[in-house]
C-alpha positions in Angstrom: 22.6 -33.6 8.5 24.4 -33.9 5.2 24.3 -30.8 3.0 22.6 -31.1 -0.4 24.5 -30.2 -3.6 23.2 -27.3 -5.7 22.8 -27.2 -9.4 21.5 -24.7 -11.9 21.2 -20.9 -11.6 18.1 -18.8 -11.1 17.8 -15.4 -12.8 16.9 -12.3 -10.7 13.2 -11.9 -10.5 12.8 -8.2 -10.0 13.6 -5.4 -12.5 13.2 -1.7 -11.7 12.2 0.6 -14.5 12.2 4.4 -14.0 10.5 7.0 -16.3 11.4 10.6 -16.3 9.1 13.3 -17.7 10.6 16.7 -18.7 8.3 19.7 -19.1 9.3 22.9 -20.9 8.7 26.5 -19.6 5.2 26.7 -21.1 4.0 23.3 -19.7 0.5 23.4 -18.3 -0.7 21.1 -15.5 -4.3 20.0 -15.3 -5.7 18.9 -12.0 -3.9 19.0 -8.6 -0.1 19.2 -8.4 1.5 15.8 -7.8 2.6 15.2 -4.2 6.2 15.7 -3.5 8.1 12.4 -3.1 8.8 13.1 0.5 5.1 13.5 1.2 3.9 10.3 -0.3 3.3 7.5 2.2 6.0 4.8 2.1 5.0 1.2 1.7 4.7 -0.7 4.9 7.6 -3.1 5.6 6.5 -6.7 5.5 3.8 -5.9 2.9 3.1 -9.1 1.0 3.6 -8.7 -2.8 3.2 -12.2 -4.1 2.7 -15.8 -3.0 3.0 -18.6 -5.5 3.1 -22.3 -4.8 6.6 -23.9 -4.9 6.1 -26.5 -7.7 9.1 -28.7 -7.0 9.1 -28.9 -3.2 11.3 -31.6 -1.5 9.1 -34.6 -0.6 10.2 -34.5 3.1 8.7 -31.0 3.3 5.8 -31.7 1.1 4.7 -34.6 3.3 4.2 -32.2 6.3 3.1 -29.0 4.6 -0.5 -27.8 4.0 0.9 -25.1 1.8 4.4 -24.1 0.5 4.7 -20.8 -1.3 7.5 -18.7 -2.5 6.7 -15.2 -1.3 8.0 -11.7 -2.0 7.5 -8.8 0.4 8.6 -5.3 1.1 11.4 -4.5 3.5 13.9 -1.7 4.1 17.6 -1.5 3.5 20.0 -0.1 6.1 20.3 3.1 4.1 16.5 3.6 4.1 15.6 2.4 0.6 12.4 0.4 0.0 13.4 -3.0 -1.2 11.8 -6.3 -2.2 12.8 -9.5 -0.4 11.9 -13.1 -1.2 11.4 -16.2 0.9 9.2 -19.1 1.6 6.1 -19.7 3.7 5.1 -23.2 4.8 2.2 -24.1 7.0 1.5 -27.3 9.0 -1.2 -29.8 8.1 -4.2 -30.0 10.3 -6.4 -27.4 12.1 -4.7 -24.3 13.3 -5.0 -23.3 17.0 -7.5 -20.6 17.8 -4.7 -17.9 17.9 -3.3 -19.2 14.6 -0.1 -21.1 13.9 2.9 -19.6 15.8 5.7 -18.8 13.4 9.3 -19.9 13.3 11.0 -17.2 11.2 13.8 -19.2 9.8 17.2 -17.7 9.0 19.4 -19.9 6.8 23.1 -20.4 6.9 25.6 -19.2 4.3 24.3 -20.0 0.8 26.3 -17.5 -1.3 25.6 -14.0 -2.5 24.0 -14.4 -6.0 20.3 -15.0 -6.8 20.9 -18.6 -7.8 21.7 -19.3 -4.1 18.3 -18.1 -2.8 16.9 -21.0 -0.7 13.3 -20.5 -1.9 14.3 -21.4 -5.4 17.7 -23.1 -5.4 17.3 -26.8 -6.4 19.1 -29.7 -4.8 20.8 -32.4 -6.8 17.4 -34.0 -7.5 15.9 -30.7 -8.7 13.9 -30.2 -5.6 13.6 -27.2 -3.3 14.6 -28.2 0.2 15.4 -24.6 1.4 19.1 -25.2 0.9 19.5 -28.5 2.8 17.4 -27.5 5.8 14.3 -29.6 4.8 14.8 -32.2 7.5 15.1 -29.8 10.3 12.2 -27.6 9.2 10.0 -30.7 8.6 10.3 -31.4 12.4 9.3 -27.8 13.1 6.3 -28.1 10.9 5.2 -31.4 12.4 5.4 -29.7 15.8 2.7 -27.2 14.7 4.7 -24.2 13.6 4.4 -22.2 10.4 7.8 -21.5 8.8 8.6 -18.1 7.3 12.0 -18.5 5.7 13.6 -15.3 4.4 16.1 -15.4 1.6 17.6 -12.1 3.0 18.1 -8.8 1.2 19.5 -9.2 -2.3 19.2 -13.0 -2.6 16.6 -13.8 -5.3 15.7 -10.2 -5.7 17.3 -7.0 -7.0 20.3 -5.6 -5.3 23.4 -6.8 -3.5 23.2 -9.3 -0.6 24.9 -7.7 2.5 26.4 -11.0 3.6 27.0 -11.2 7.4 25.5 -7.7 8.0 23.4 -8.3 11.0 20.6 -5.7 10.9 20.0 -6.3 7.1 19.4 -10.0 7.9 17.3 -9.2 11.0 15.0 -7.0 9.1 14.4 -9.7 6.5 13.6 -12.2 9.4 11.0 -9.8 11.0 9.3 -8.7 7.8 8.9 -12.3 6.7 6.6 -12.8 9.7 4.4 -9.8 8.7 4.2 -11.1 5.1 3.3 -14.6 6.3 0.4 -13.3 8.4 -1.0 -11.5 5.3 -0.6 -14.5 3.1 -2.5 -16.9 5.3 -5.2 -15.9 8.0 -4.3 -19.1 9.9 -0.8 -17.7 10.6 -0.4 -15.7 13.8 1.9 -12.7 14.5 3.5 -14.6 17.4 7.0 -15.7 16.3 10.4 -17.1 17.2 13.6 -16.1 15.3 15.5 -19.3 14.6 18.6 -19.7 12.5 21.8 -21.6 11.7 25.3 -20.3 11.3 24.9 -17.0 9.4 21.3 -17.4 10.3 22.1 -17.6 14.0 23.5 -14.1 13.7 20.4 -13.0 11.8 18.1 -14.5 14.4 19.9 -12.7 17.3 19.8 -9.4 15.3 16.1 -9.9 14.8 15.6 -10.4 18.5 17.4 -7.2 19.2 15.2 -5.3 16.6 12.0 -6.9 17.9 10.8 -4.0 20.0 11.7 -1.3 17.5 11.6 -2.5 13.9 9.4 -5.4 14.9 6.8 -3.4 16.7 3.3 -4.8 16.4 4.4 -8.4 16.4 4.6 -10.8 19.3 8.2 -11.9 19.7 8.7 -15.0 21.8 12.5 -15.8 21.7 15.6 -16.6 19.7 17.3 -19.9 18.8 20.8 -19.9 17.2 22.2 -23.2 16.0 26.0 -23.0 15.5 25.5 -19.3 15.4 28.0 -16.7 14.1 28.3 -14.3 17.0 31.7 -12.8 17.2 32.2 -12.0 13.5 35.8 -10.8 14.0 36.8 -14.1 15.7 35.0 -16.1 13.0 37.4 -14.7 10.4 40.3 -14.2 12.8 40.3 -10.5 12.0 41.6 -11.2 8.5 43.6 -14.4 8.9 40.9 -17.1 8.4 41.9 -20.7 8.4 41.4 -22.8 5.3 37.9 -23.9 6.4 36.6 -20.3 6.2 38.6 -18.6 3.5 35.9 -18.7 0.9 33.3 -17.3 3.3 35.8 -14.6 4.3 35.8 -13.4 0.6 32.1 -13.1 0.8 32.3 -11.3 4.1 34.5 -8.6 2.5 31.9 -8.2 -0.2 29.1 -7.9 2.5 31.1 -5.3 4.4 31.6 -3.3 1.2 27.8 -2.9 0.9 27.8 -0.8 4.1 31.4 0.5 3.8 31.9 1.4 0.2 35.3 2.8 0.9 36.6 -0.7 1.4 39.1 -1.6 -1.3 39.6 -5.3 -1.8 43.3 -5.0 -2.6 43.9 -3.7 0.9 42.5 -6.8 2.5 43.7 -9.6 0.1 47.0 -10.6 -1.5 47.2 -10.8 -5.3 46.4 -14.5 -5.5 43.4 -14.3 -3.2 42.2 -11.2 -5.0 42.2 -13.1 -8.2 39.9 -15.7 -6.6 37.3 -13.2 -5.5 35.2 -12.9 -8.7 34.8 -16.7 -8.8 33.8 -16.9 -5.1 31.2 -14.2 -5.7 29.5 -16.4 -8.4 29.3 -19.6 -6.5 26.9 -21.1 -3.9 28.1 -22.6 -0.6 28.9 -26.2 -1.7 31.2 -25.0 -4.5 32.7 -22.4 -2.2 33.3 -25.2 0.3 35.0 -27.5 -2.1 36.7 -25.1 -4.5 38.0 -22.6 -2.0 38.0 -23.9 1.5 39.3 -27.4 0.6 41.2 -26.7 -2.6 42.4 -23.3 -3.9 42.1 -21.4 -0.6 44.0 -24.1 1.3 46.9 -23.9 -1.2 47.5 -20.2 -0.4 49.5 -18.9 2.5 47.9 -16.9 5.3 49.2 -13.6 3.9 46.8 -13.8 1.0 43.9 -13.4 3.3 45.4 -10.7 5.6 45.0 -7.0 5.6 47.9 -5.6 3.6 48.5 -2.5 5.8 48.2 -1.7 9.6 45.6 0.9 8.8 43.5 -1.7 6.8 43.7 -4.1 9.7 42.3 -1.5 12.1 39.4 -0.7 9.8 38.6 -4.3 9.3 38.6 -5.0 13.1 36.1 -2.1 13.6 33.9 -3.2 10.7 33.8 -6.9 11.7 33.2 -6.0 15.4 30.3 -3.8 14.2 28.5 -6.9 13.1 29.1 -9.0 16.2 26.0 -10.1 18.2 24.5 -9.9 20.7 25.0 -6.2 21.2 22.5 -5.8 24.1 21.1 -7.9 26.8 18.4 -10.3 25.6 14.9 -9.1 26.3 13.3 -12.5 25.5 14.4 -16.1 26.0 17.4 -17.2 24.0 19.0 -20.6 23.3 22.3 -20.9 21.6 23.6 -24.4 20.8 26.3 -26.2 18.8 28.4 -29.3 18.4 31.7 -29.7 20.1 33.3 -30.8 16.8 32.3 -27.6 14.9 35.4 -26.5 12.8 34.0 -23.0 12.3 32.3 -21.9 15.5 34.4 -22.0 18.7 32.4 -23.1 21.7 34.1 -20.6 23.9 33.0 -17.8 21.6 29.3 -19.1 21.8 29.5 -19.4 25.6 30.8 -15.8 25.7 27.8 -14.7 23.5 25.5 -16.3 26.0 27.1 -14.4 28.9 26.8 -11.2 26.9 23.1 -11.8 26.4 22.5 -12.2 30.1 20.1 -14.2 32.3 17.6 -14.8 29.5 20.1 -16.9 27.5 21.3 -20.5 27.8 23.9 -22.6 26.0 23.9 -26.3 25.1 26.7 -28.3 23.7 26.2 -31.6 21.7 29.1 -34.1 21.8 30.4 -35.3 18.5 28.4 -32.9 16.4 30.0 -30.7 13.7 28.6 -27.6 12.1 25.7 -29.4 10.4 25.1 -32.5 12.5 23.7 -30.4 15.2 20.6 -29.8 13.0 19.7 -33.5 13.1 17.2 -35.2 15.4 18.2 -36.2 18.9 18.1 -39.9 17.8 21.1 -39.1 15.6 22.8 -37.0 18.2 21.5 -33.7 17.0 19.5 -31.0 18.6 16.3 -30.7 16.6 14.0 -32.3 19.1 15.4 -30.2 21.9 14.8 -27.1 19.9 11.2 -28.0 19.3 10.7 -28.8 23.1 12.3 -25.4 23.9 9.9 -23.6 21.5 6.9 -25.4 22.9 7.9 -24.4 26.4 8.3 -20.7 25.6 5.3 -20.7 23.2 3.0 -21.3 26.2 4.7 -18.8 28.6 
């Protein structure tokens, strides 16, 4: 599958306004005292806030979708704040089964960290929304009779920072998208699979690990990771990424800083790489790929992307390892798959992730496929048909 180019930028959709009232010593209150903030009920995670039709949907997706909405819903940050997350809901054409459409909660690969990179709104080169180049794969999922709930993740398309490559933040977005989808359409069930590519593979695995706790009340059926990021430290060589991943390493440092505010960029980057950081943080994947991985980043020596002190190296190892998945044995079926020509994801690392997940997990390797070709149909050497067959099998179990 060839990735689509991105154009344009989308402004953030959510603005928070706070009002503070100050009363003097002689202030008189009429009626009952307002409840203390701690006593007020918190909004439920996954609560649907809005659902509006996507007006410029890619024709490949439009041809197989009964509805295609951009949704916003409530979720919760890792530090406990109530947040708003955006995403997309697409449902198949035809009559829903008695139990409702089962859901593929889709987790996208790296798109960037600014709102313009949110897949539910980011246009391709033709001005159409194809969920950041995943339209062909998701069309096959829809044709097979699955609703698609596609989170943008925390901080992409809504207020706040995007905790890039932070597993549990991503996993919460995946789970709450299912809750929101079931509220948006009565034909959508609460039975779901977590399915993702690259960064989204990490998100899907994290969602599976959170299914029994954070995802309580839903019917989790299994996990699929296509070319998944599993061992995060290995993915970035613990601070010495090869040219193919240098731009994404800059984003990973930003993501780690959202949960480790003590991180100082100049301890993990040389002066030349540090100067590139602001630009990388304002670009989406395709520009990061061309401008950093294939151009500027490739021109710099390894030292520019290496922790600058032994202490910094130790911190980085711990922080990256803290985002590695799986962290526990799988409690539901899991399928991890990739191409044997993937320049970013090492097949030995994915095999080890399957071993770590235990007997519920399996691994499949696709000869000749790179990081993106694995998303194509089997007729083109990809894995999409095999994924659908796997979903169908575990949907009935």
